[in-house]
C-alpha positions in Angstrom: 48.5 159.6 87.7 51.7 157.8 87.0 53.3 159.2 90.1 50.3 158.2 92.2 50.5 154.6 90.9 54.2 154.4 91.9 53.4 155.9 95.3 50.6 153.3 95.9 52.9 150.4 94.7 55.6 151.6 97.2 53.2 152.1 100.0 51.7 148.5 99.4 55.2 147.1 99.4 56.1 148.8 102.7 52.8 147.5 104.2 53.6 143.9 103.1 57.1 144.2 104.5 55.7 145.4 107.8 53.1 142.6 107.9 55.9 140.0 107.1 58.1 141.3 109.8 55.3 141.2 112.3 54.4 137.7 111.3 58.0 136.5 111.7 58.2 138.2 115.2 55.0 136.6 116.3 55.7 133.2 114.9 59.1 133.1 116.5 57.8 134.1 119.9 54.9 131.7 119.7 57.1 128.7 118.8 59.6 129.6 121.5 56.9 129.8 124.1 55.4 126.5 122.9 58.8 124.9 123.2 59.1 125.3 126.9 56.0 123.5 128.2 56.3 120.9 125.4 59.8 119.9 126.9 57.9 118.2 129.7 55.6 116.4 127.2 57.5 115.1 124.3 61.1 115.7 123.1 60.0 115.4 119.4 57.4 118.1 120.0 59.8 120.4 121.7 62.5 120.0 119.1 59.9 120.7 116.3 58.8 124.0 118.0 62.5 124.8 118.7 63.4 124.4 115.0 60.5 126.6 113.9 61.3 129.2 116.5 64.9 129.4 115.4 64.3 129.7 111.7 61.5 132.3 112.2 63.7 134.3 114.5 66.7 134.0 112.2 64.6 135.2 109.2 63.4 138.1 111.1 66.9 139.2 112.1 68.2 138.7 108.5 65.2 140.6 107.1 65.9 143.6 109.5 69.7 143.2 108.9 70.3 142.9 112.6 73.6 141.0 112.1 74.9 141.6 115.7 71.7 140.2 117.2 72.3 136.8 115.8 74.9 135.9 118.3 74.9 138.0 121.5 78.3 139.6 122.3 78.9 138.0 125.6 81.8 135.7 127.0 79.3 132.9 127.8 78.2 133.0 124.2 81.8 133.0 122.9 82.8 130.0 125.0 79.6 128.1 123.9 80.4 128.6 120.3 84.1 127.6 120.9 82.8 124.2 122.2 81.0 123.6 118.9 83.8 124.9 116.9 86.0 122.3 118.6 83.4 119.7 117.8 83.7 120.6 114.2 87.5 120.5 114.1 87.6 117.0 115.7 84.9 115.8 113.4 86.6 117.0 110.2 90.0 115.6 111.3 88.5 112.1 111.9 86.5 112.3 108.7 89.5 113.1 106.6 92.1 110.9 108.2 90.1 108.0 109.8 86.7 107.6 108.2 86.6 109.2 104.8 83.0 107.9 104.0 79.4 109.2 104.2 78.5 106.4 106.7 80.7 108.0 109.3 79.2 111.5 108.7 75.7 110.0 109.4 76.9 108.2 112.5 78.7 111.3 113.8 75.5 113.4 113.2 73.3 110.7 115.0 75.8 110.6 117.8 77.2 113.9 119.3 77.1 116.3 116.4 73.4 116.8 116.5 73.8 118.5 119.9 74.5 121.7 117.9 70.8 121.6 116.8 69.8 121.9 120.5 72.0 125.0 120.7 69.3 126.7 118.6 67.5 127.1 121.9 70.2 129.6 123.1 70.2 131.5 119.7 66.4 131.7 119.6 66.2 133.3 123.0 68.7 135.9 121.8 66.2 137.0 119.1 63.6 138.0 121.6 63.0 141.5 122.9 62.8 142.9 126.3 59.1 143.0 126.1 59.0 139.2 125.2 60.9 138.1 128.3 58.1 138.1 130.8 56.2 135.7 128.5 59.1 133.4 128.3 59.4 133.3 132.1 55.7 132.6 132.3 56.2 129.7 129.9 58.9 128.5 132.2 56.6 128.5 135.1 54.1 126.5 133.1 56.8 123.9 132.5 57.5 123.7 136.2 53.9 123.2 137.0 53.7 120.5 134.2 56.7 118.7 135.7 55.3 118.8 139.3 51.8 117.7 138.6 52.8 114.9 136.0 55.4 113.9 138.6 52.8 113.6 141.3 50.4 111.5 139.1 53.3 109.3 137.8 54.3 108.5 141.4 51.0 106.8 142.1 50.3 105.0 138.9 51.9 101.9 137.3 51.2 103.2 133.7 53.9 105.2 132.1 52.3 108.5 131.3 54.5 108.9 128.3 52.3 106.4 126.6 49.5 108.9 126.5 51.6 110.8 124.0 53.5 108.2 122.1 50.3 106.1 121.5 48.9 109.1 119.6 51.3 108.5 116.7 52.9 105.1 116.9 52.1 101.5 117.9 54.3 99.4 120.2 54.5 95.6 120.5 55.6 95.9 124.2 54.2 97.7 127.2 56.7 98.9 129.9 55.3 99.8 133.3 56.7 102.1 135.8 59.2 100.6 138.4 57.3 100.0 141.7 58.7 101.2 145.0 56.2 99.3 147.2 53.3 100.9 149.2 52.7 103.4 151.8 49.7 102.5 154.1 48.4 100.3 151.2 48.9 103.2 148.7 51.1 102.0 146.0 54.2 104.1 145.1 56.2 104.2 141.9 59.3 105.8 140.6 58.1 109.2 139.3 59.1 110.0 135.6 56.2 112.3 134.6 55.8 112.1 130.9 59.4 111.2 130.3 60.8 107.8 129.4 63.4 107.5 132.2 63.7 108.7 135.7 67.1 110.3 135.0 65.7 112.6 132.3 62.9 113.7 134.5 65.2 114.3 137.4 67.5 116.3 135.1 64.6 118.6 134.3 63.4 118.9 137.8 66.8 120.0 139.2 66.8 123.1 137.1 63.9 124.4 139.3 65.4 123.7 142.7 66.3 127.3 143.5 63.1 128.6 142.0 61.0 126.3 144.2 62.9 127.0 147.4 63.7 130.7 147.3 60.4 131.5 145.6 58.7 130.2 148.7 61.0 132.1 150.9 60.3 135.3 149.0 56.5 134.9 149.6 57.2 134.5 153.4 58.8 138.0 153.3 55.9 139.4 151.3 53.4 138.1 153.8 50.6 137.3 151.3 48.9 134.3 152.9 47.4 133.1 149.5 50.8 133.2 147.9 52.6 131.6 150.8 50.0 128.7 150.6 50.4 128.2 146.9 54.1 128.4 147.0 54.5 126.2 150.0 52.2 123.6 148.4 54.2 123.6 145.2 57.5 123.3 147.2 56.0 120.3 149.1 54.9 118.5 145.9 58.3 119.4 144.2 60.2 117.7 147.0 57.8 114.7 147.1 58.2 114.3 143.3 62.0 114.6 143.6 62.2 111.9 146.3 60.0 109.6 144.3 62.1 110.2 141.2 65.2 108.6 142.8 67.7 110.4 140.5 70.5 111.0 143.1 72.7 112.7 140.5 70.0 115.4 139.9 69.5 115.7 143.8 73.2 116.4 144.2 72.9 119.0 141.5 69.8 120.6 143.1 71.6 120.7 146.5 74.5 122.4 145.0 72.2 124.9 143.2 70.4 125.7 146.3 73.8 126.2 148.2 75.1 128.6 145.7 71.7 130.4 145.4 71.7 130.8 149.2 75.3 132.2 149.3 74.5 134.7 146.5 71.0 135.8 147.7 71.8 135.9 151.4 75.4 137.3 151.6 76.1 139.0 148.2 72.7 140.3 146.9 71.3 140.5 150.5 67.8 139.7 149.1 67.1 138.1 152.6 68.2 139.1 155.9 70.7 136.8 157.7 68.1 136.2 160.5 65.8 134.9 157.9 68.5 132.3 156.8 67.9 130.3 160.0 64.0 130.5 159.7 64.1 129.6 155.9 66.6 126.8 156.5 64.6 125.4 159.3 61.4 125.5 157.3 62.9 123.8 154.3 64.7 121.1 156.4 61.6 120.6 158.5 59.7 120.0 155.2 62.2 117.4 154.0 62.3 115.8 157.5 58.4 115.5 157.5 58.3 113.9 154.1 61.2 111.6 155.1 59.6 110.6 158.4 56.4 109.6 156.6 58.4 107.6 154.1 60.6 106.0 156.6 57.8 104.0 158.2 57.1 101.9 155.1 59.2 99.5 152.9 58.5 101.8 149.9 59.7 104.8 151.9 62.9 103.0 152.9 63.6 102.3 149.2 63.2 106.0 148.5 65.2 107.3 151.4 67.9 104.6 151.7 69.9 105.5 148.6 70.2 109.1 149.8 72.2 108.1 152.8 74.6 105.8 151.2 72.7 102.6 150.6 74.1 101.1 147.4 71.8 100.7 144.4 72.3 98.0 141.7 73.3 100.8 139.2 76.2 101.9 141.3 78.7 99.2 140.1 77.6 99.7 136.5 79.2 103.2 136.6 82.5 101.8 137.7 82.6 99.5 134.7 81.6 102.3 132.2 84.2 104.7 133.6 86.8 102.0 133.6 86.1 101.2 130.0 86.2 105.0 129.1 89.5 105.9 130.6 91.7 103.9 128.1 89.9 105.9 125.3 91.1 109.2 126.9 94.6 107.9 127.5 95.0 106.7 123.9 93.2 109.9 122.3 93.8 112.7 124.7 93.6 115.6 122.2 91.1 114.6 119.6 89.2 111.8 121.3 87.8 108.8 119.4 85.6 111.3 117.3 81.8 111.7 117.3 79.7 108.6 116.6 82.7 106.2 117.5 82.1 105.9 121.3 80.2 102.6 121.3 82.5 101.0 118.7 85.6 102.0 120.5 84.5 101.3 124.0 83.4 97.7 122.8 87.0 97.0 122.0 88.2 98.0 125.4 85.4 95.9 127.0 86.6 92.9 125.1 90.2 93.4 126.1 89.2 93.9 129.7 87.1 90.9 129.7 89.9 88.7 128.5 92.2 90.3 131.0 89.8 90.0 133.9 87.7 87.0 133.0 85.9 86.9 136.4 84.4 90.3 135.4 83.5 89.5 131.8 79.8 89.1 132.6 79.7 92.6 134.1 81.5 94.1 131.2 79.0 92.4 129.0 75.7 93.4 130.6 76.8 97.0 131.6 74.9 99.7 129.7 76.4 101.2 126.5 75.7 104.5 124.8 77.6 107.1 127.0 80.2 107.3 129.8 77.6 108.2 132.6 79.8 111.3 133.2 79.7 114.4 130.9 83.4 115.2 131.4 84.5 111.6 130.8 82.2 111.4 127.8 83.4 114.7 126.2 87.1 113.8 126.8 86.5 110.3 125.3 84.7 111.6 122.2 86.3 115.1 121.5 89.4 115.0 123.7 90.4 116.6 126.9 90.3 120.2 125.3 86.5 119.6 124.9 86.0 118.7 128.5 88.1 121.9 129.6 86.1 124.2 127.4 82.8 122.8 128.9 84.2 123.2 132.4 85.3 126.7 131.5 81.7 127.4 130.4 80.5 126.4 133.9 83.1 128.6 135.6 82.4 131.7 133.5 78.7 131.2 134.0 79.2 131.1 137.8 81.4 134.2 137.8 78.9 136.2 135.8 75.9 134.9 137.7 77.5 136.1 141.0 78.0 139.5 139.4 74.6 139.8 137.8 72.2 142.6 138.6 69.1 140.9 137.1 66.0 140.9 139.1 65.3 138.2 141.7 62.4 136.7 139.7 64.8 135.9 136.8 67.8 135.0 138.7 66.2 132.0 140.6 65.8 130.3 137.2 69.5 130.3 136.6 71.0 128.7 139.6 70.0 125.3 138.4 72.5 125.8 135.6 75.3 125.5 138.2 73.8 122.2 139.5 73.7 121.0 135.9 77.6 121.0 135.7 77.7 119.1 139.0 75.1 116.4 138.3 77.0 115.7 135.1 79.7 114.2 137.3 77.4 111.1 137.6 75.2 111.1 134.6 75.6 112.2 131.0 73.0 115.0 131.1 74.7 117.0 128.4 73.9 114.1 126.0 70.2 113.9 127.1 68.2 115.9 124.4 65.2 116.9 126.7 67.4 118.2 129.4 69.9 119.9 127.0 67.2 121.9 125.3 66.2 123.5 128.7 69.8 124.0 129.5 70.5 126.0 126.4 67.3 128.1 126.7 68.1 129.1 130.3 71.6 129.9 129.5 70.4 131.9 126.6 67.9 133.7 128.9 70.8 134.6 131.3 72.9 136.0 128.5 69.9 137.9 127.1 69.4 139.5 130.5 73.0 140.5 130.9 73.1 142.0 127.4 70.0 144.0 128.0 71.4 145.3 131.3 74.7 146.3 129.6 72.8 148.2 126.9 70.8 150.0 129.5 74.0 151.0 131.3 75.5 152.4 128.1 72.6 154.5 127.3 
């Protein structure tokens, strides 16, 4: 009897452990899947799901004692971690020698150090299994649909769609409308920002899906399924329309680079498409862009949309000049350790005052130009964390490109990763690496790429 009781207790304990393990697995996957579409809805919502996903996944790995699964053994993982290790070294040095107070630690966390929290997206994807990945890619597709359709609606309404979300939990004393572009045959057009707060953030999210939209459509042409061709073609048309209405040129440049590298890889290295199809596909895509551009050209609103793409200066162009001019002295004076996280605004203000006194005729422009970041990921990293941080980040992009071109992952997965290449290019004109909504998606996509590579290497070794 005593032995039976012991066996029952042990059996009950085993059952409870299995149930807890299953709960942690399901909770982690659910929160990760919820993170992706919520990126296109609210940054607070996506960060909440991301945090839960990471901790459920981490608890599951620790409970199973899968220590090696916490950080994937891949060069992309290692250089990503090295970037944050450098962040930590720079922060500690500035904390000890320059700002030995708790106020600085808080400012640093609210500044650039919180970026490590967004890296949880990379780690959380690493906790998934091979069977989970199709569900993750499906959630990515839902995010793409959400961005496209909210972008279409946002391009034809003066009301910021983000208010539909923010008004649920807070009140506002002011009401900002969407920037008007004019009208097309009496139809009003507005800068498309979806559910985001700025067009740059929305453009940053859109550019990740450029290769998916273009080459996904080309793949349906090869397959010959008329229904799929119609759906993929319609989505590509709407995607291009939303991108044009969005007006984020930095993202458009990044998207163009992504499509170029995807074309080189898929046509000439992977040979997913025949070279004869290259001419047909390029003609169709360029024809689609020409058709949209032609329609827009015959209206004042359309000229506003098309003009900046062909070199017409926008009022924001000169602002970047003043921001970069104010950032260069910070890099020159602090080339190795930068000014430290949380110190960028304070230090750049000193430079602006000095430049305003030296060039009094430009003092107004130094005063009104936007603060907050350097409008260039590399300049910002070099200003805050020193040139080594910018080099590590650049190295991350180079290693990613090298491994992407060697990858044997399936076409359906690869088309989601080319946007990562464009991300490093669009960062030349905008601080996308400091934009929480965009960076969450960046780390999740990078984590998906590494997860796919690790699974392939395990398969080759068995």
